[in-house]
C-alpha positions as a Markdown table, in Angstrom:
| # | Residue | x | y | z |
|---|---|---|---|---|
| 1 | Met | -9.5 | 66.0 | 135.7 |
| 2 | His | -5.7 | 65.3 | 136.8 |
| 3 | Ile | -3.3 | 67.7 | 137.7 |
| 4 | Lys | -0.3 | 66.2 | 135.6 |
| 5 | Tyr | 2.1 | 69.2 | 136.1 |
| 6 | His | 2.4 | 71.4 | 139.0 |
| 7 | Pro | 4.5 | 74.6 | 138.8 |
| 8 | Leu | 6.2 | 74.0 | 142.1 |
| 9 | Leu | 6.0 | 70.3 | 142.6 |
| 10 | Gly | 6.8 | 69.2 | 138.9 |
| 11 | Asp | 5.5 | 66.1 | 137.4 |
| 12 | Gln | 2.8 | 64.5 | 139.4 |
| 13 | Leu | 1.1 | 61.7 | 137.6 |
| 14 | Gln | 3.6 | 59.1 | 136.4 |
| 15 | Lys | 2.5 | 55.5 | 136.5 |
| 16 | Gln | -1.2 | 54.5 | 135.8 |
| 17 | Val | -2.8 | 51.8 | 137.9 |
| 18 | Thr | -6.2 | 50.3 | 137.5 |
| 19 | Ile | -9.0 | 50.5 | 140.6 |
| 20 | Phe | -12.2 | 49.0 | 140.7 |
| 21 | Val | -15.2 | 51.0 | 141.9 |
| 22 | Asn | -18.3 | 48.9 | 142.4 |
| 23 | Asp | -16.5 | 46.3 | 140.1 |
| 24 | Glu | -16.1 | 49.0 | 137.2 |
| 25 | Pro | -12.2 | 49.5 | 136.3 |
| 26 | Leu | -11.0 | 53.1 | 136.4 |
| 27 | Thr | -7.7 | 54.7 | 135.6 |
| 28 | Ala | -5.9 | 56.2 | 138.5 |
| 29 | Tyr | -2.3 | 57.3 | 139.2 |
| 30 | Glu | 0.2 | 56.2 | 142.1 |
| 31 | His | 0.6 | 58.8 | 144.8 |
| 32 | Gln | -3.2 | 60.0 | 144.2 |
| 33 | Ser | -5.6 | 59.7 | 147.2 |
| 34 | Val | -8.3 | 57.4 | 146.5 |
| 35 | Ala | -10.6 | 60.4 | 146.9 |
| 36 | Ala | -8.9 | 62.4 | 144.2 |
| 37 | Ala | -8.9 | 59.5 | 141.9 |
| 38 | Leu | -12.6 | 59.1 | 142.1 |
| 39 | Leu | -13.2 | 63.0 | 141.7 |
| 40 | Ala | -10.9 | 62.8 | 138.6 |
| 41 | Asn | -13.1 | 60.1 | 137.2 |
| 42 | Asp | -16.2 | 62.1 | 137.9 |
| 43 | Ile | -17.5 | 60.2 | 140.6 |
| 44 | Lys | -18.7 | 62.6 | 143.5 |
| 45 | Lys | -21.0 | 60.6 | 145.3 |
| 46 | Leu | -19.0 | 58.5 | 147.9 |
| 47 | Gly | -21.9 | 57.2 | 149.9 |
| 48 | Gln | -25.2 | 58.0 | 151.7 |
| 49 | Ser | -26.0 | 59.4 | 155.1 |
| 50 | Arg | -27.8 | 57.2 | 157.4 |
| 51 | Asn | -29.8 | 59.8 | 159.2 |
| 52 | Leu | -30.9 | 62.2 | 156.2 |
| 53 | Ile | -30.5 | 59.4 | 153.5 |
| 54 | Gln | -28.5 | 62.2 | 151.4 |
| 55 | Pro | -25.5 | 61.6 | 149.3 |
| 56 | Arg | -21.9 | 62.0 | 151.0 |
| 57 | Gly | -18.9 | 63.3 | 149.1 |
| 58 | Met | -15.7 | 65.3 | 149.6 |
| 59 | Phe | -15.6 | 67.8 | 152.3 |
| 60 | Cys | -12.5 | 68.6 | 154.1 |
| 61 | Ser | -10.0 | 66.4 | 152.2 |
| 62 | Arg | -7.7 | 65.9 | 155.1 |
| 63 | Gly | -9.3 | 63.3 | 157.1 |
| 64 | Arg | -11.0 | 65.2 | 160.0 |
| 65 | Cys | -14.7 | 64.4 | 158.8 |
| 66 | Cys | -16.3 | 61.3 | 157.9 |
| 67 | Ser | -18.0 | 62.5 | 154.4 |
| 68 | Cys | -15.4 | 60.3 | 152.4 |
| 69 | Tyr | -15.7 | 56.9 | 154.2 |
| 70 | Met | -15.8 | 54.1 | 151.9 |
| 71 | Thr | -15.2 | 50.1 | 151.9 |
| 72 | Val | -11.6 | 49.8 | 150.6 |
| 73 | Asn | -10.3 | 46.0 | 149.9 |
| 74 | Gly | -12.9 | 44.7 | 152.4 |
| 75 | Glu | -12.3 | 47.3 | 154.9 |
| 76 | Asp | -15.3 | 49.4 | 156.1 |
| 77 | His | -15.4 | 53.2 | 156.9 |
| 78 | Val | -12.2 | 53.9 | 155.3 |
| 79 | Arg | -11.3 | 57.9 | 154.8 |
| 80 | Thr | -10.5 | 57.8 | 151.2 |
| 81 | Cys | -8.7 | 61.0 | 151.3 |
| 82 | Met | -6.1 | 59.7 | 153.5 |
| 83 | Val | -5.4 | 56.4 | 151.4 |
| 84 | Lys | -3.4 | 56.1 | 148.4 |
| 85 | Val | -4.4 | 54.1 | 145.4 |
| 86 | Glu | -3.0 | 50.6 | 144.8 |
| 87 | Glu | -3.1 | 48.5 | 141.8 |
| 88 | Gly | -6.2 | 46.4 | 141.6 |
| 89 | Met | -7.8 | 48.2 | 144.9 |
| 90 | Lys | -11.5 | 47.3 | 145.2 |
| 91 | Ile | -13.8 | 50.0 | 146.3 |
| 92 | Tyr | -17.4 | 50.1 | 147.4 |
| 93 | Pro | -19.6 | 52.9 | 148.8 |
| 94 | Asn | -20.7 | 52.8 | 152.5 |
| 95 | Asp | -24.4 | 53.3 | 152.7 |
| 96 | Glu | -24.9 | 51.7 | 156.1 |
| 97 | Asp | -23.4 | 50.8 | 159.4 |
| 98 | Pro | -20.6 | 48.4 | 159.4 |
| 99 | Asp | -21.4 | 44.8 | 160.7 |
| 100 | Val | -19.1 | 44.9 | 163.7 |
| 101 | Arg | -20.4 | 41.8 | 165.4 |
| 102 | Ser | -19.5 | 39.3 | 163.0 |
| 103 | Glu | -17.6 | 36.0 | 163.0 |
| 104 | Val | -15.1 | 37.4 | 160.8 |
| 105 | Arg | -14.2 | 39.9 | 163.4 |
| 106 | Gly | -14.0 | 37.2 | 166.4 |
| 107 | Asp | -17.5 | 37.7 | 168.0 |
């Protein structure tokens, strides 16, 4: 479900890009948020809550909550509602705490 034309904003989706979710290619459009692109491709589960072990998905859609956190291009806990898609972007769900004490991050 993509909104291709908006009565006030006009044409919205013009250039297609390919993103990869769990290494599977999906079609998205420039200027879409990652979360919107996932929902348009019928992906509603964005991760899993740590405490209750339940699916997480879109909640506020404006960067206030943590329901849409995913790993984007190797960066953990990215708010996908606030990040625009880019060609070749790699996206994975966050199902556990990030590894903050690793050699990659200087510890």
